[in-house]
C-alpha positions as CSV (number, residue, x, y, z in Angstrom):
1,M,-3.6,16.6,-5.7
2,E,-6.1,15.8,-8.5
3,F,-7.5,12.3,-9.1
4,R,-8.8,11.6,-12.6
5,E,-10.5,8.6,-14.1
6,D,-8.0,5.7,-14.4
7,I,-7.3,3.6,-17.5
8,L,-9.5,0.9,-15.9
9,G,-12.5,3.3,-16.0
10,A,-14.9,4.3,-13.2
11,P,-14.9,3.8,-10.3
12,Y,-11.1,3.7,-10.4
13,E,-9.3,7.1,-10.2
14,A,-5.6,7.8,-10.5
15,T,-3.2,10.6,-9.7
16,E,0.5,11.1,-10.4
17,L,2.9,11.4,-7.5
18,P,5.9,13.5,-8.5
19,L,9.2,12.2,-7.1
20,I,12.8,13.4,-6.9
21,P,14.4,13.2,-10.3
22,D,17.1,10.6,-10.8
23,E,19.9,10.2,-13.3
24,E,17.4,9.6,-16.1
25,G,15.4,12.7,-15.4
26,E,11.8,13.3,-14.2
27,V,10.3,10.5,-12.1
28,S,6.8,9.8,-10.9
29,A,4.6,7.0,-9.5
30,T,0.9,6.5,-10.0
31,L,-1.6,6.0,-7.2
32,V,-4.9,4.3,-8.2
33,R,-7.8,4.3,-5.8
34,R,-11.3,3.0,-5.5
35,L,-12.9,4.5,-2.4
36,V,-15.5,3.0,-0.1
37,S,-17.7,5.7,1.4
38,G,-17.2,6.0,5.2
39,S,-14.5,3.4,5.3
40,R,-11.5,4.0,7.7
41,Q,-9.6,0.9,6.5
42,A,-7.6,0.7,3.3
43,V,-5.5,-1.7,1.3
44,L,-2.4,-0.6,-0.7
45,Y,-1.5,-3.0,-3.5
46,L,2.1,-3.3,-4.9
47,H,2.6,-5.2,-8.2
48,G,5.4,-7.5,-9.2
49,Y,8.2,-7.3,-11.7
50,T,7.2,-6.4,-15.3
51,D,3.7,-5.7,-14.0
52,Y,1.1,-3.1,-13.1
53,F,-2.3,-3.1,-11.3
54,F,-5.1,-4.6,-13.3
55,Q,-6.6,-7.2,-10.9
56,T,-10.0,-5.6,-10.5
57,H,-11.4,-8.7,-8.9
58,L,-8.9,-8.3,-6.0
59,A,-10.2,-4.7,-5.5
60,D,-13.8,-6.1,-5.7
61,H,-13.0,-8.5,-2.9
62,F,-11.6,-5.8,-0.6
63,T,-14.2,-3.1,-1.3
64,T,-17.0,-5.6,-0.8
65,A,-15.4,-6.3,2.7
66,G,-15.5,-2.5,3.4
67,Y,-11.9,-1.6,2.5
68,S,-11.0,1.4,0.3
69,F,-8.6,0.0,-2.3
70,Y,-5.4,1.7,-3.5
71,A,-2.8,0.4,-5.9
72,L,0.7,1.9,-6.6
73,D,2.3,1.6,-10.0
74,L,5.9,2.2,-8.9
75,R,8.3,4.4,-10.7
76,K,9.2,3.2,-14.2
77,Y,6.5,0.5,-14.1
78,G,3.1,0.3,-15.8
79,R,1.2,3.7,-15.8
80,S,4.4,5.4,-14.4
81,L,6.8,4.4,-17.2
82,R,7.9,7.3,-19.4
83,P,9.7,7.2,-22.8
84,H,13.0,8.5,-21.4
85,Q,13.2,5.8,-18.7
86,S,14.7,2.4,-18.5
87,P,11.8,0.1,-17.5
88,N,11.8,-1.0,-13.8
89,F,15.3,0.4,-13.2
90,V,16.6,1.4,-9.8
91,T,19.9,0.6,-8.1
92,D,18.5,0.6,-4.5
93,L,15.1,-0.7,-3.4
94,A,15.0,1.9,-0.8
95,A,14.3,4.4,-3.6
96,Y,10.7,3.1,-3.5
97,D,10.3,4.4,0.1
98,E,9.6,7.8,-1.4
99,E,6.4,6.8,-3.3
100,L,5.3,4.4,-0.5
101,D,5.6,7.1,2.1
102,E,3.6,9.5,-0.1
103,A,1.0,7.0,-1.0
104,V,0.4,6.2,2.7
105,R,0.3,9.9,3.5
106,V,-2.5,10.3,0.9
107,I,-4.4,7.3,2.3
108,R,-4.1,8.4,5.9
109,E,-3.9,12.2,6.0
110,L,-5.8,13.3,2.8
111,D,-8.4,10.5,2.6
112,G,-8.8,9.9,6.3
113,H,-8.1,6.2,6.7
114,T,-6.8,5.1,10.1
115,R,-5.6,1.6,9.3
116,V,-3.6,0.4,6.2
117,L,-2.9,-3.1,5.0
118,V,-0.2,-3.4,2.4
119,N,-0.6,-6.2,-0.2
120,G,2.5,-6.9,-2.1
121,H,2.9,-9.4,-4.9
122,S,6.3,-10.9,-6.0
123,T,8.8,-8.0,-6.2
124,G,6.2,-5.8,-4.6
125,G,6.1,-8.2,-1.7
126,L,9.9,-7.8,-1.2
127,V,9.7,-4.0,-1.6
128,A,6.8,-3.9,0.9
129,A,8.5,-6.0,3.5
130,L,11.7,-4.1,3.4
131,W,9.9,-0.8,3.6
132,A,7.7,-1.9,6.5
133,A,10.9,-3.0,8.3
134,R,12.5,0.4,7.7
135,R,9.3,2.2,8.9
136,R,8.7,0.0,12.0
137,G,7.5,1.9,15.0
138,R,6.0,4.8,13.0
139,G,2.5,3.4,12.7
140,L,2.4,3.7,8.9
141,V,1.4,0.0,8.2
142,D,-0.9,-2.2,10.3
143,G,-0.6,-5.4,8.4
144,L,1.1,-7.1,5.4
145,F,-0.4,-9.6,2.9
146,L,2.4,-11.0,0.8
147,N,1.4,-12.9,-2.3
148,S,4.4,-15.1,-3.5
149,P,6.9,-12.4,-2.4
150,F,10.3,-12.4,-4.2
151,L,12.4,-13.3,-1.1
152,S,15.0,-15.4,-2.9
153,M,16.5,-15.8,-6.4
154,P,14.9,-18.8,-8.3
155,A,18.2,-20.7,-8.4
156,A,19.9,-23.4,-6.3
157,P,21.7,-22.0,-3.1
158,A,25.1,-22.9,-4.5
159,V,24.5,-21.0,-7.7
160,R,23.3,-17.9,-5.7
161,T,26.3,-18.1,-3.5
162,I,28.8,-18.4,-6.3
163,G,27.3,-15.7,-8.5
164,A,26.6,-13.1,-5.8
165,P,30.0,-11.4,-5.6
166,A,30.3,-11.1,-9.4
167,L,26.8,-9.7,-9.7
168,S,27.4,-7.2,-7.0
169,A,30.6,-6.0,-8.7
170,L,28.9,-5.7,-12.0
171,G,25.9,-3.8,-10.5
172,R,28.3,-1.2,-9.1
173,A,30.5,-0.9,-12.2
174,L,27.9,-1.2,-14.9
175,P,24.4,-0.7,-13.4
176,T,22.7,-0.3,-16.8
177,R,24.3,-3.4,-18.3
178,K,21.5,-5.6,-19.8
179,L,21.5,-9.2,-18.7
180,P,19.7,-12.2,-20.3
181,A,16.1,-12.0,-19.1
182,P,15.0,-15.1,-17.2
183,L,11.3,-14.4,-17.6
184,N,9.4,-17.4,-19.1
185,P,6.9,-15.9,-21.7
186,H,4.8,-19.0,-21.2
187,Y,3.8,-17.8,-17.7
188,V,2.1,-14.7,-19.1
189,H,0.7,-16.9,-21.9
190,S,-0.9,-19.1,-19.2
191,L,-2.7,-16.0,-17.8
192,H,-3.7,-13.9,-20.8
193,Q,-7.0,-14.6,-22.6
194,D,-5.3,-14.2,-26.1
195,H,-3.2,-17.3,-25.3
196,R,-4.1,-20.0,-22.8
197,G,-5.5,-18.0,-19.9
198,S,-8.6,-16.1,-19.0
199,W,-7.4,-12.7,-17.9
200,N,-7.3,-9.5,-19.9
201,F,-4.5,-7.1,-19.3
202,D,-2.3,-4.7,-21.4
203,L,0.6,-6.7,-22.9
204,T,2.5,-3.5,-23.5
205,L,2.5,-2.8,-19.8
206,K,3.0,-6.5,-18.8
207,P,4.8,-8.0,-21.9
208,A,5.2,-11.8,-22.0
209,E,8.9,-11.5,-22.8
210,G,9.4,-9.0,-20.0
211,F,11.6,-5.9,-20.1
212,P,15.4,-5.8,-20.1
213,L,17.1,-7.0,-16.9
214,Y,19.6,-4.5,-15.6
215,A,22.7,-5.5,-13.6
216,G,22.1,-2.6,-11.1
217,W,18.5,-3.6,-10.5
218,L,19.4,-7.2,-10.0
219,A,22.2,-6.3,-7.6
220,A,19.7,-4.2,-5.6
221,I,17.3,-7.2,-5.4
222,Q,20.2,-9.4,-4.2
223,R,21.0,-6.9,-1.4
224,G,17.3,-7.0,-0.4
225,H,17.5,-10.8,-0.2
226,R,20.5,-10.6,2.0
227,T,18.6,-8.3,4.3
228,V,15.7,-10.7,4.5
229,R,18.0,-13.6,5.3
230,R,19.4,-11.6,8.2
231,G,15.9,-10.9,9.5
232,L,13.6,-7.9,9.2
233,S,11.7,-7.6,12.5
234,V,8.6,-6.2,10.8
235,D,6.3,-5.0,13.7
236,C,2.9,-5.8,12.3
237,P,1.0,-9.1,11.5
238,I,2.0,-10.7,8.2
239,L,0.2,-13.1,6.0
240,M,2.5,-14.9,3.5
241,M,1.0,-17.1,0.8
242,A,2.8,-19.2,-1.8
243,S,2.0,-22.1,-4.0
244,T,2.8,-25.7,-2.9
245,A,4.9,-26.3,-6.1
246,S,7.1,-24.7,-8.7
247,T,7.8,-25.5,-12.4
248,V,11.0,-24.6,-14.1
249,T,10.7,-24.9,-17.9
250,S,11.5,-22.9,-21.0
251,R,8.8,-24.5,-23.0
252,W,5.0,-24.8,-22.6
253,D,4.1,-27.2,-19.8
254,P,0.5,-27.8,-18.6
255,A,1.9,-27.5,-15.0
256,L,2.2,-23.8,-15.6
257,M,-1.5,-23.6,-15.0
258,H,-1.3,-24.8,-11.4
259,T,2.2,-24.1,-10.1
260,D,4.5,-21.1,-9.5
261,A,6.5,-20.7,-12.8
262,V,8.5,-17.7,-11.6
263,L,9.9,-18.4,-8.1
264,R,10.8,-21.4,-6.0
265,A,7.8,-21.6,-3.6
266,D,9.6,-23.7,-1.1
267,D,12.3,-21.1,-0.7
268,I,9.7,-18.4,-0.1
269,A,8.0,-20.4,2.6
270,A,11.3,-21.2,4.3
271,L,12.2,-17.5,4.5
272,A,8.8,-16.3,5.7
273,P,9.6,-16.6,9.5
274,R,12.5,-14.2,9.0
275,L,10.2,-11.3,8.1
276,G,8.9,-10.7,11.7
277,R,7.6,-12.3,14.9
278,H,4.0,-12.6,13.8
279,V,3.9,-14.4,10.4
280,T,1.2,-16.7,9.2
281,T,2.3,-18.9,6.2
282,I,-0.3,-20.5,3.9
283,R,0.6,-22.8,1.1
284,V,-1.9,-22.9,-1.7
285,E,-2.2,-26.2,-3.7
286,G,-2.7,-25.5,-7.4
287,G,-1.7,-21.8,-7.1
288,V,0.1,-20.0,-9.8
289,H,2.7,-17.3,-9.1
290,D,0.2,-14.5,-8.8
291,L,-2.1,-16.5,-6.5
292,V,-5.2,-14.3,-7.1
293,L,-4.9,-15.1,-10.8
294,S,-5.2,-18.9,-10.2
295,A,-8.1,-20.8,-11.6
296,E,-11.2,-21.6,-9.6
297,P,-11.6,-23.1,-7.0
298,V,-8.0,-22.3,-6.1
299,R,-8.6,-18.6,-6.2
300,A,-11.6,-19.0,-3.9
301,R,-9.4,-20.7,-1.4
302,V,-6.9,-17.8,-1.5
303,F,-9.7,-15.4,-0.7
304,D,-11.1,-17.7,2.0
305,E,-7.7,-17.9,3.7
306,L,-7.2,-14.1,3.4
307,D,-10.6,-13.4,4.9
308,R,-9.9,-15.8,7.8
309,W,-6.6,-14.0,8.5
310,L,-8.2,-10.6,8.2
311,T,-11.0,-11.6,10.7
312,T,-8.4,-12.9,13.2
313,Y,-5.6,-10.3,12.9
314,F,-7.1,-7.3,11.1
315,P,-10.7,-7.2,12.3
316,A,-12.9,-4.2,11.5
317,P,-12.8,-1.5,14.2
């Protein structure tokens, strides 16, 4: 396995993880790392939907605290997306187990880390929680930090209930059928420095308008949500953070700068206890969907709460 300099530049390195081909052909994921010499603790970051790893200040925070930092661009996302592939497309979230298992093998067996914290944002939070539940008892993950995890559709309960059977049927019959994308471009505009934000990231890897929304992918998300509602029994400590408020709008609204413009934060918080027996829930006033991209001093509070939890439930050996 060969790591080369990542697109972010030194000290970030990346390697390709070859995976079992699917119906579209060759598949791979990309593992990015920033090692801390002598560290036995590591963080594995999972991005959200229409996303990839670029949050170097998050890596700065963890490496300063003595954690080696890893990030996984899942198959058909970000660094891992290939021309012959449909962006983000899978029909079963369990497909991601392959790259998660391999990433943790690299972290533990090849790089020698003995404890692993998995940090998932949005869809990555859902994927991480489901994977951790399926891998419980195997000692692969020692803690979860979930940043606005995608635990529920951003719609009223009645709408979700009525639409679920039709979506499931469509996902089975026509998995590649493209659906109207619900992504609000103003959320990305609120983040990017070329618009109203202060962050710099690649708009081809994280486009404001998103990628096509496929029926099969959305049906897989729906099944994941049903599993969460039944309860996961994750066997490690979990920190779940979400904003205190959400904004639903198709136009620019100043509230996008200090609320969750993607998911319903109250729904996320309500479902958090179903993830496992040891869940800490923190609501962050003024937080945007990706809490670590919130403005200061909100971002500072996110890191303060994270450090407090790490000190209590994930202390240095």
